[in-house]
C-alpha positions in Angstrom: 11.3 10.6 81.0 9.4 11.4 78.1 10.0 12.8 75.3 7.9 15.3 72.8 9.0 16.7 69.8 6.9 19.5 69.3 5.5 21.4 66.7 5.0 24.9 65.6 6.8 26.8 67.8 10.4 27.8 68.7 10.3 25.1 70.9 12.1 22.0 69.5 11.4 19.7 71.9 10.0 18.8 75.4 11.3 16.4 78.0 9.4 15.7 81.5 8.8 12.8 83.9 4.8 11.9 85.3 5.1 9.4 88.2 1.7 9.3 90.1 -0.3 11.5 88.1 2.4 14.4 89.2 4.5 15.8 86.3 7.7 16.6 87.4 11.6 17.2 85.5 10.0 19.5 82.7 13.2 21.1 80.6 12.3 22.1 77.0 15.5 22.1 73.8 15.5 25.9 71.9 12.6 28.4 72.6 12.2 31.7 75.0 15.0 29.7 78.0 13.9 31.9 80.8 10.6 31.8 80.3 10.8 28.0 79.8 12.7 27.7 82.8 9.7 29.2 84.2 6.8 27.0 83.2 9.4 23.8 84.7 10.2 25.1 87.8 5.8 26.7 87.9 4.8 23.5 86.8 7.1 21.1 89.3 5.0 18.1 90.8 1.8 19.8 88.7 -1.6 17.5 88.8 -0.8 16.2 85.6 -4.9 17.0 84.7 -4.6 20.3 86.3 -1.2 21.6 83.8 -3.9 20.3 80.8 -6.8 22.6 82.1 -4.4 25.3 82.6 -1.9 25.4 79.6 -4.1 23.6 76.8 -4.9 26.2 74.3 -2.6 29.3 75.1 -1.2 30.4 72.0 2.5 32.7 71.4 1.4 35.3 68.6 -0.4 34.2 65.4 1.6 30.5 66.2 -2.3 29.1 67.4 0.0 27.0 69.9 3.1 27.6 72.4 5.4 25.9 74.5 2.6 25.6 77.1 0.0 24.4 74.7 2.6 21.9 73.6 3.6 21.0 77.4 -0.1 20.5 77.8 -0.7 18.3 74.5 2.8 16.1 75.2 1.4 15.7 79.0 -1.7 14.6 78.3 -0.7 12.1 76.2 1.7 10.8 78.3 -1.4 10.6 80.8 -2.9 8.6 78.1 0.3 6.7 77.2 0.6 8.0 73.9 4.0 9.7 74.9 
């Protein structure tokens, strides 16, 4: 299980598994509960590279990032062995 401490968003932490290049068991601590549950369901089993391509750069309001963008950052770092 990978744990990523978020920055600049309502969610404070993202937990997920990365197996064979795919993302599983995504969960967020804090944040918009319904939306973040949906992100977890929609990304279940997704190829890590595809997830990063689709979610990287999404912004929430004027924050310059979003929970989805933070997930993309976390997955990219985990894929590179940094998380």
